[in-house]
N, C-alpha and C positions, 0 to 999 in steps of 0.2 A: 504494500500500500504506500510505503514511503516513496518508492520509485515513481508511482503514478502521481503523487503530489508534486514531486520534483518536475515531472513532465508537464504538469499543468502550468507551473510557474515559468518553466522554460519556454513554453509555447506563448505565454503572454508576452515575454520579452521578444520572442521571435516575430510575433505578429506586429508589434510596434516597430521593430527594426525594419521589417519588410514593407509595411503598409502605412505606418504612422505619418510618414512624410507626405503622403498624398493629400493631407489636409493643408500642407504648406507648399503648394506648387510654385509660389513666387520665389522661394529660396533657391539659390544656386545649387546645381546638382552636386558639386564637389562637397558642399557643406552637408547635404543630406546623406551623401555616401559616408562621410566621416562619422556623422551622428549615428547612422545605422550600424556601422561597424562597432562603435562604442557600445551600443545597446546589445548587439549580437554577442559581444564578449561575455556578458552576463548570462545570455541564453546558453552559451556553451559551458559556462561554469555550473549550470544546473543540468543540462542535457547529458553531458558525459557521465557524471556520477549516477544519474537516473538510469542510464543504460547499463552501467557497471553493476549497480545494485539490483536492477531488474533482471539481469541475466542469471541471477541466482534462483529466480522464481519462474521466469518465462523463457520461452525460446526467442530467438532473434526475430522470427516472423511475428510472434505474438507481441513482442515489444513494439515492432513497427506498426502493427495495426492499432494497438492502443494509442500510440503517438498520433496516428492519422485521425482517429476519432477525436482525441483531445484537440488537435490542431483545427479540425473543422468546427468543433464546438466553440473554441475560443475565437476563431475567425468570425463565425456567425454573430456572436455577441459583439465583437469589436466593430464589425461593419454596420450593425444596427445602432449601437450606442455611441460610437466614436465618429464614424464617417457618415452616419445618418442615412444609410442606404437601406432600402426595404429588403426583407427576407422573403423571396418569392417562392411560390409553390414548387417550381422545378428544382430549386436548391434543396428544399426539404425532401423531395423524392430522391435526389442524388445522395443526400445524407442517409436516407433509409437504405439505399443500396450499399453504402459503406458499412452500415450496421449489419446488413446481411453478410457481408464479408467477415465481420467480427465473429458472427455465429459459425460460419464455415471454418475459420481458422481455429477457433477454440473447441468446437464440438467434434471435429473429425480428425 
């Protein structure tokens, strides 16, 4: 469970590093690249230990699918709350398909 918590926080940093700058399109690209790299450093400080700890409990494929679900969940919340973009029905269907992948990875 500790690994999953680290993955959640890691993905929050990752989402801000990759997409947070879209709210500041007037800033020069080199500034947002440096800011994104600075944020991504903290993502890696959480992601690497999460994978190391998680590998004691999960297979690599299971860790990856957990990370993808967390990433999509964090991104959905981020895009709605931070970027003020709507969460459309087709995004929810796609998310449902990823959840189906989780079922397949963990149950078979």
